[in-house]
C-alpha angles and dihedrals in degrees: 000000000000090000092054090048091050091052090050092055097056120121097258092052093049091048092048092051093044093050091047092051091047094051092045088054092049091049093049092051091048096245091125130022126248090250092055090048092051092051094048094043092050090053093048095048092043091053093047096050091040091059091045091054091047090053091050092051092053092058 
């Protein structure tokens, strides 16, 4: 359990969550459209999971 929590609190995870929260806020205030949010969010999640898969393949 502690190991999973430690993995969740790495820099990439924190940045992914912060960026997601930021873009959700911008979308809710109308600063960016839903389509722009979807594009940005897809890139963020794709990068995050891409790096996670790359890490798993190195082991």
